[in-house]
C-alpha positions as CSV (number, residue, x, y, z in Angstrom):
1,M,25.5,10.4,7.1
2,K,23.8,8.9,4.1
3,E,20.0,8.4,4.5
4,H,18.8,4.8,4.2
5,V,16.5,4.4,1.2
6,Q,14.4,1.4,0.3
7,K,12.5,1.0,-3.0
8,F,9.4,-1.1,-3.4
9,S,8.0,-2.1,-6.8
10,Y,4.4,-2.8,-7.3
11,T,4.0,-4.1,-10.9
12,A,5.1,-7.7,-10.7
13,Q,1.6,-8.9,-11.4
14,R,1.5,-7.2,-14.8
15,K,0.0,-9.8,-17.2
16,S,-3.6,-8.6,-17.0
17,Y,-2.4,-4.9,-17.2
18,L,-0.3,-5.5,-20.3
19,T,-3.2,-7.3,-22.0
20,T,-5.6,-4.4,-21.3
21,V,-3.1,-1.7,-22.3
22,G,-2.0,-3.6,-25.3
23,T,-5.6,-4.0,-26.5
24,L,-6.2,-0.3,-25.9
25,L,-3.1,0.8,-27.8
26,F,-3.9,-1.6,-30.7
27,F,-7.3,0.0,-31.2
28,M,-5.7,3.4,-30.9
29,S,-3.2,2.6,-33.5
30,I,-5.9,1.4,-35.9
31,E,-7.9,4.6,-35.4
32,S,-4.7,6.7,-35.9
33,S,-4.0,4.8,-39.1
34,V,-7.5,5.5,-40.4
35,V,-7.1,9.2,-39.5
36,A,-3.7,9.3,-41.1
37,L,-5.0,7.8,-44.3
38,L,-7.8,10.4,-44.4
39,V,-5.3,13.2,-43.8
40,I,-3.1,12.0,-46.6
41,V,-6.1,11.7,-49.0
42,L,-8.1,14.8,-48.1
43,I,-5.4,17.4,-47.1
44,H,-3.4,18.7,-49.9
45,M,-1.3,21.3,-48.0
46,L,2.0,19.5,-47.3
47,L,2.8,21.5,-44.2
48,L,-0.6,20.9,-42.6
49,K,-0.5,17.3,-43.6
50,F,2.8,16.9,-41.9
51,A,1.6,18.7,-38.7
52,V,-1.4,16.4,-38.3
53,L,0.6,13.3,-38.9
54,L,3.2,14.4,-36.4
55,A,0.5,15.1,-33.8
56,L,-0.9,11.6,-34.2
57,V,2.5,10.1,-33.8
58,C,3.2,12.2,-30.7
59,L,-0.2,11.2,-29.2
60,L,0.6,7.5,-29.6
61,C,4.1,7.9,-28.1
62,F,2.6,9.8,-25.2
63,M,0.1,7.1,-24.5
64,V,2.8,4.4,-24.7
65,V,5.0,6.3,-22.2
66,R,2.1,7.1,-19.9
67,L,0.5,3.7,-19.8
68,L,3.5,1.4,-20.3
69,V,6.9,2.9,-19.6
70,L,6.2,5.1,-16.5
71,P,3.9,2.7,-14.5
72,L,6.3,-0.3,-15.0
73,R,9.4,1.7,-14.0
74,T,8.3,3.8,-11.1
75,Q,8.6,2.5,-7.5
76,H,7.5,3.6,-4.0
77,V,10.4,4.9,-1.9
78,L,10.7,4.6,1.9
79,T,13.3,6.6,3.8
80,Q,13.9,7.1,7.5
81,T,11.5,10.2,7.5
82,H,9.2,9.9,4.5
83,F,7.3,7.5,2.4
84,Y,7.1,8.6,-1.3
85,I,4.2,7.0,-3.3
86,R,4.9,7.1,-7.0
87,Y,2.2,5.7,-9.3
88,G,3.4,6.3,-12.8
89,S,2.9,9.9,-13.7
90,V,-0.7,10.1,-12.5
91,F,-0.3,10.2,-8.8
92,K,2.5,11.3,-6.4
93,A,2.3,11.6,-2.6
94,D,5.0,12.5,-0.1
95,I,4.0,11.3,3.4
96,M,6.0,11.8,6.6
97,R,6.4,8.5,8.4
98,N,5.2,10.1,11.6
99,D,1.9,10.8,9.9
100,L,1.3,7.0,9.3
101,I,-0.6,5.6,12.3
102,E,-1.8,2.3,10.8
103,V,-1.3,-0.1,8.0
104,Q,-3.7,-2.9,7.3
105,V,-3.3,-5.9,5.0
106,V,-6.3,-6.1,2.7
107,H,-7.4,-7.9,-0.5
108,E,-9.9,-6.0,-2.5
109,R,-11.3,-6.8,-6.0
110,M,-10.3,-4.5,-8.9
111,T,-11.8,-3.9,-12.3
112,M,-9.9,-4.4,-15.5
113,F,-9.3,-0.6,-16.0
114,Q,-8.6,0.4,-12.4
115,P,-4.8,-0.2,-12.6
116,M,-4.5,2.3,-15.5
117,T,-4.8,5.3,-13.2
118,A,-5.1,6.3,-9.5
119,H,-8.6,7.5,-8.5
120,Y,-10.6,8.9,-5.7
121,E,-13.3,6.7,-4.2
122,E,-16.0,9.0,-3.0
123,K,-18.0,6.3,-1.2
124,K,-15.1,5.5,1.2
125,Q,-13.4,8.9,0.9
126,R,-10.0,7.5,0.0
127,V,-7.4,7.4,-2.8
128,I,-6.8,4.1,-4.6
129,A,-3.4,3.7,-6.3
130,S,-3.3,-0.1,-6.5
131,F,-1.8,-1.8,-9.5
132,S,-3.1,-5.3,-8.7
133,E,-5.0,-7.2,-6.0
134,Q,-1.8,-8.8,-4.8
135,G,0.2,-7.2,-1.9
136,Q,-2.5,-4.6,-1.1
137,V,-2.1,-2.5,2.1
138,L,-4.4,0.2,3.5
139,L,-2.6,3.2,4.9
140,R,-4.2,5.4,7.5
141,L,-2.9,8.8,8.4
142,N,-3.2,10.7,11.6
143,K,-5.2,13.5,10.0
144,P,-6.6,14.3,6.5
145,H,-4.1,15.3,3.9
146,A,-4.6,17.0,0.5
147,F,-3.7,14.8,-2.5
148,K,-4.0,15.7,-6.2
149,V,-5.7,12.9,-8.2
150,N,-6.5,13.4,-11.9
151,N,-6.0,17.2,-11.6
152,K,-8.4,17.4,-8.7
153,T,-7.5,17.9,-5.0
154,H,-9.1,15.6,-2.5
155,I,-8.8,15.6,1.3
156,V,-8.4,12.1,2.6
157,D,-6.8,10.2,5.5
158,T,-6.7,6.7,3.8
159,L,-4.9,5.4,0.8
160,L,-5.0,1.9,-0.8
161,I,-1.8,0.9,-2.5
162,N,0.1,-2.4,-3.3
163,V,3.7,-3.5,-3.1
164,D,5.2,-6.7,-4.6
165,K,7.1,-7.6,-1.4
166,R,4.5,-6.8,1.2
167,D,6.2,-8.5,4.2
168,E,9.4,-6.7,3.6
169,F,7.5,-3.4,3.3
170,L,5.7,-4.0,6.6
171,Q,8.9,-4.9,8.3
172,A,10.7,-1.8,7.0
173,L,7.8,0.4,7.9
174,S,7.7,-1.0,11.4
175,L,4.7,0.9,12.8
176,S,4.6,0.1,16.5
177,N,0.8,0.5,16.7
178,N,-0.1,-1.5,13.6
179,R,-2.6,-4.3,13.7
180,V,-2.1,-6.2,10.5
181,E,-2.6,-9.9,10.7
182,E,-2.4,-11.8,14.0
183,P,0.2,-14.6,13.6
184,T,-0.3,-18.1,14.7
185,I,1.8,-18.8,17.8
186,S,2.1,-22.1,19.5
187,R,1.6,-22.6,23.2
188,D,5.2,-23.4,23.7
189,Q,6.3,-20.3,21.9
190,F,4.0,-18.2,24.0
191,I,5.2,-19.7,27.3
192,A,8.9,-19.3,26.2
193,S,8.3,-15.7,25.2
194,S,6.5,-15.0,28.4
195,S,9.0,-16.5,30.8
196,P,10.2,-14.3,33.7
197,S,13.4,-13.3,31.8
198,T,11.4,-11.9,28.9
199,M,8.2,-10.8,30.5
200,P,7.1,-7.3,29.4
201,T,7.5,-4.6,32.1
202,G,4.8,-2.2,33.1
203,H,2.2,-4.9,33.9
204,D,0.7,-5.9,37.2
205,I,1.7,-9.6,37.6
206,S,1.5,-11.0,41.1
207,V,2.2,-14.5,42.4
208,P,1.2,-14.6,46.0
209,T,2.7,-17.3,48.2
210,G,1.0,-19.2,51.0
211,A,-2.4,-18.0,49.9
212,K,-5.7,-19.6,50.9
213,N,-7.7,-21.7,48.6
214,D,-10.0,-18.9,47.7
215,A,-7.2,-16.4,47.0
216,P,-5.6,-16.1,43.5
217,A,-2.4,-17.9,43.0
218,I,-1.5,-15.9,39.8
219,Q,-3.0,-12.6,38.9
220,I,-2.3,-10.8,35.6
221,E,-3.7,-7.4,34.6
222,K,-3.4,-5.6,31.2
223,L,-0.7,-7.9,29.8
224,T,0.4,-7.0,26.2
225,R,2.9,-9.0,24.2
226,R,4.3,-7.9,20.9
227,F,6.4,-9.7,18.3
228,G,7.9,-6.9,16.2
229,M,4.9,-5.0,14.9
230,Y,2.4,-7.8,15.6
231,V,0.3,-7.8,18.7
232,A,-0.1,-11.4,20.0
233,V,-1.7,-10.6,23.3
234,D,-3.6,-7.3,23.9
235,R,-4.3,-6.2,27.5
236,L,-4.9,-9.6,28.9
237,D,-6.5,-10.0,32.4
238,M,-6.2,-13.4,34.0
239,T,-6.7,-14.8,37.5
240,R,-5.8,-18.3,38.6
241,L,-7.1,-19.5,42.0
242,C,-5.2,-21.7,44.4
243,R,-6.2,-25.4,44.4
């Protein structure tokens, strides 16, 4: 049976990134041109001159591929068993879905140069591989894992990433114990969803009949109601007296 695979891009908000990288590559090209001019004027050995110029061209091509081609073409991949984080060529992480215990919707400010590479944030002891401020999610693991960031290995249990279609990503991930954002639910929706035909099982809900005025007419203990991955009511205790 073919495994279900979903891909999630993260570079839709790329205008600021392209401006930053374009400016950086522009200055690099100017510096390379100056160096190439000096090489042509000062080096008389044809073979050495060719080798230096070729090295400069290769360096520029490498930076273009690393900063433009790979980040804009890579995607995160979600399968039935794993979540593969791919952030250009600078960061890769293979996480089992069973190791993900929580995903939290966040919105954190980023500097101009942060999207150019993944990095380890020592203060919060986490890995940040976020391309933009839009669609950010904070992933928490059940235990610390080793991740290689910029040729250094760090032990963390939290990762900050972003995806373009965050709602679809959260739905596909479908973590049963997530607490992301509590939806706004109308009173009629709650009553309809909590009718006797759809009432969650495993809760102590009693409706005594013929009770005295000081006895509870309705008593609910530890009622939890979920809508997909969202928790609308969490362990509610309620007692309504007879009138």
